[in-house]
C-alpha positions in Angstrom: -9.5 -15.8 -22.2 -7.0 -15.6 -19.4 -8.9 -15.1 -16.2 -6.6 -15.1 -13.1 -3.7 -16.4 -15.1 -1.6 -13.2 -14.8 -1.6 -12.8 -18.6 -0.9 -9.3 -19.8 -3.8 -9.1 -22.3 -4.2 -5.3 -22.5 -1.8 -2.5 -23.5 -1.7 1.2 -24.3 0.4 2.3 -27.3 1.2 5.9 -28.2 0.8 6.4 -32.0 3.4 8.8 -33.4 3.4 10.9 -36.6 4.5 10.3 -39.3 4.6 6.7 -38.2 5.8 4.6 -35.3 4.6 3.8 -31.9 5.8 3.6 -28.2 4.5 1.0 -25.8 3.3 2.8 -22.6 2.1 -0.1 -20.4 0.6 -3.5 -20.3 -1.9 -5.1 -17.8 -4.4 -7.8 -17.0 -7.4 -5.6 -17.7 -8.5 -2.5 -19.6 -9.2 -0.7 -16.3 -5.6 -1.4 -15.1 -4.1 -0.1 -18.3 -6.5 3.0 -18.2 -5.3 3.8 -14.7 -1.6 3.4 -15.5 -1.0 4.8 -19.0 -1.0 8.5 -18.0 1.7 7.8 -15.4 3.7 5.8 -17.9 3.4 8.7 -20.4 5.9 10.9 -18.4 8.4 8.0 -18.2 8.2 6.6 -21.7 7.5 9.6 -24.0 10.4 12.0 -24.3 9.7 15.7 -24.2 10.7 16.1 -27.9 8.4 13.3 -29.0 5.2 14.5 -27.2 4.1 16.9 -30.0 4.3 13.9 -32.4 1.9 11.8 -30.4 -1.4 11.7 -32.5 -3.3 9.1 -30.4 -3.1 6.5 -27.7 -4.6 3.2 -28.7 -6.0 0.8 -26.1 -5.4 -2.7 -27.5 -6.4 -6.2 -26.4 -4.6 -9.5 -27.3 -6.8 -11.7 -29.4 -5.9 -15.4 -29.8 -3.7 -17.9 -28.0 -0.6 -16.8 -26.1 1.6 -18.2 -28.8 -0.5 -17.2 -31.8 -2.5 -14.1 -31.9 -2.4 -10.3 -32.5 -3.1 -7.0 -30.8 -6.5 -5.5 -31.7 -7.4 -1.9 -31.3 -10.3 -1.4 -28.9 -10.6 2.4 -28.4 -8.6 5.6 -28.2 -7.5 7.0 -24.8 -7.0 10.7 -24.1 -3.5 12.0 -24.7 -2.2 13.4 -21.4 -1.5 17.1 -21.3 1.2 17.0 -18.7 4.6 15.3 -18.4 3.6 13.3 -15.3 0.0 12.5 -16.1 -2.0 10.8 -13.4 -0.7 7.5 -12.2 -3.1 4.9 -10.9 -2.4 1.9 -8.8 -2.5 -1.6 -10.1 -0.7 -4.7 -9.0 -0.2 -6.2 -12.4 0.8 -3.2 -14.4 4.1 -3.3 -16.2 5.3 0.2 -17.2 7.8 0.1 -20.1 11.0 2.0 -19.9 12.1 4.3 -22.8 15.8 3.6 -22.2 16.3 -0.1 -21.2 
Protein backbone atom coordinates (compact mmCIF):
# COMPACT_ATOMS: atom_id res chain seq x y z
CA UNK A 1 0.00 0.00 0.00
CA UNK A 2 1.12 3.56 -0.54
CA UNK A 3 -0.49 5.76 2.07
CA UNK A 4 0.73 9.38 1.87
CA UNK A 5 3.56 8.53 -0.50
CA UNK A 6 2.14 10.38 -3.50
CA UNK A 7 1.94 7.15 -5.49
CA UNK A 8 -0.50 7.22 -8.39
CA UNK A 9 -2.20 3.90 -7.60
CA UNK A 10 -5.50 4.44 -9.42
CA UNK A 11 -6.37 5.20 -13.03
CA UNK A 12 -9.29 5.51 -15.44
CA UNK A 13 -8.90 3.92 -18.88
CA UNK A 14 -11.31 4.31 -21.81
CA UNK A 15 -11.80 0.96 -23.58
CA UNK A 16 -12.23 1.39 -27.34
CA UNK A 17 -13.79 -0.92 -29.92
CA UNK A 18 -12.64 -3.04 -31.67
CA UNK A 19 -9.60 -2.96 -29.36
CA UNK A 20 -7.36 -0.42 -27.74
CA UNK A 21 -7.52 1.96 -24.86
CA UNK A 22 -6.81 5.56 -23.85
CA UNK A 23 -5.53 6.57 -20.42
CA UNK A 24 -7.76 9.32 -19.04
CA UNK A 25 -6.19 10.15 -15.68
CA UNK A 26 -4.30 8.79 -12.69
CA UNK A 27 -4.56 9.62 -8.99
CA UNK A 28 -3.79 8.61 -5.43
CA UNK A 29 -7.31 7.37 -4.69
CA UNK A 30 -10.36 6.03 -6.47
CA UNK A 31 -12.36 9.09 -5.37
CA UNK A 32 -9.80 11.43 -6.98
CA UNK A 33 -9.92 9.51 -10.25
CA UNK A 34 -13.73 9.34 -10.16
CA UNK A 35 -13.84 13.13 -9.72
CA UNK A 36 -11.40 13.84 -12.56
CA UNK A 37 -12.05 11.32 -15.34
CA UNK A 38 -15.06 13.07 -16.86
CA UNK A 39 -13.10 16.31 -17.18
CA UNK A 40 -10.18 14.47 -18.74
CA UNK A 41 -12.62 12.84 -21.19
CA UNK A 42 -13.01 16.09 -23.15
CA UNK A 43 -9.26 16.62 -23.35
CA UNK A 44 -8.09 13.08 -24.14
CA UNK A 45 -10.80 11.46 -26.28
CA UNK A 46 -11.10 12.95 -29.77
CA UNK A 47 -14.57 13.66 -31.16
CA UNK A 48 -14.22 10.93 -33.79
CA UNK A 49 -13.19 8.36 -31.15
CA UNK A 50 -16.08 8.98 -28.73
CA UNK A 51 -18.52 6.62 -30.48
CA UNK A 52 -15.98 3.79 -30.19
CA UNK A 53 -15.64 4.06 -26.39
CA UNK A 54 -17.38 0.97 -25.01
CA UNK A 55 -16.50 1.35 -21.32
CA UNK A 56 -14.33 3.20 -18.84
CA UNK A 57 -12.41 0.95 -16.48
CA UNK A 58 -11.38 2.09 -12.99
CA UNK A 59 -8.15 0.25 -12.24
CA UNK A 60 -5.88 -0.10 -9.22
CA UNK A 61 -2.18 -0.93 -9.20
CA UNK A 62 -1.52 -4.25 -7.47
CA UNK A 63 1.99 -5.12 -6.37
CA UNK A 64 5.20 -3.28 -5.72
CA UNK A 65 6.02 -0.09 -7.61
CA UNK A 66 8.59 -1.94 -9.71
CA UNK A 67 6.66 -5.19 -10.16
CA UNK A 68 2.90 -5.33 -10.43
CA UNK A 69 -0.03 -4.87 -12.74
CA UNK A 70 -3.18 -2.83 -13.18
CA UNK A 71 -6.32 -4.64 -12.01
CA UNK A 72 -9.86 -3.72 -13.07
CA UNK A 73 -12.05 -2.69 -10.11
CA UNK A 74 -15.29 -1.41 -11.67
CA UNK A 75 -16.72 0.36 -14.70
CA UNK A 76 -17.40 4.10 -14.65
CA UNK A 77 -20.12 5.90 -16.60
CA UNK A 78 -19.13 7.06 -20.08
CA UNK A 79 -19.61 10.87 -20.14
CA UNK A 80 -22.30 12.09 -22.54
CA UNK A 81 -20.72 15.47 -23.25
CA UNK A 82 -17.36 16.64 -24.55
CA UNK A 83 -16.37 18.50 -21.38
CA UNK A 84 -17.86 16.16 -18.81
CA UNK A 85 -17.74 17.29 -15.19
CA UNK A 86 -14.32 18.07 -13.80
CA UNK A 87 -13.64 17.60 -10.13
CA UNK A 88 -10.84 19.05 -8.09
CA UNK A 89 -7.98 17.03 -6.74
CA UNK A 90 -4.42 17.97 -5.89
CA UNK A 91 -2.83 14.73 -7.07
CA UNK A 92 -4.67 14.13 -10.33
CA UNK A 93 -2.54 13.81 -13.44
CA UNK A 94 -4.64 14.26 -16.62
CA UNK A 95 -3.09 12.69 -19.68
CA UNK A 96 -2.79 14.67 -22.88
CA UNK A 97 -3.91 13.06 -26.14
CA UNK A 98 -1.22 14.92 -28.10
CA UNK A 99 2.04 15.13 -26.12
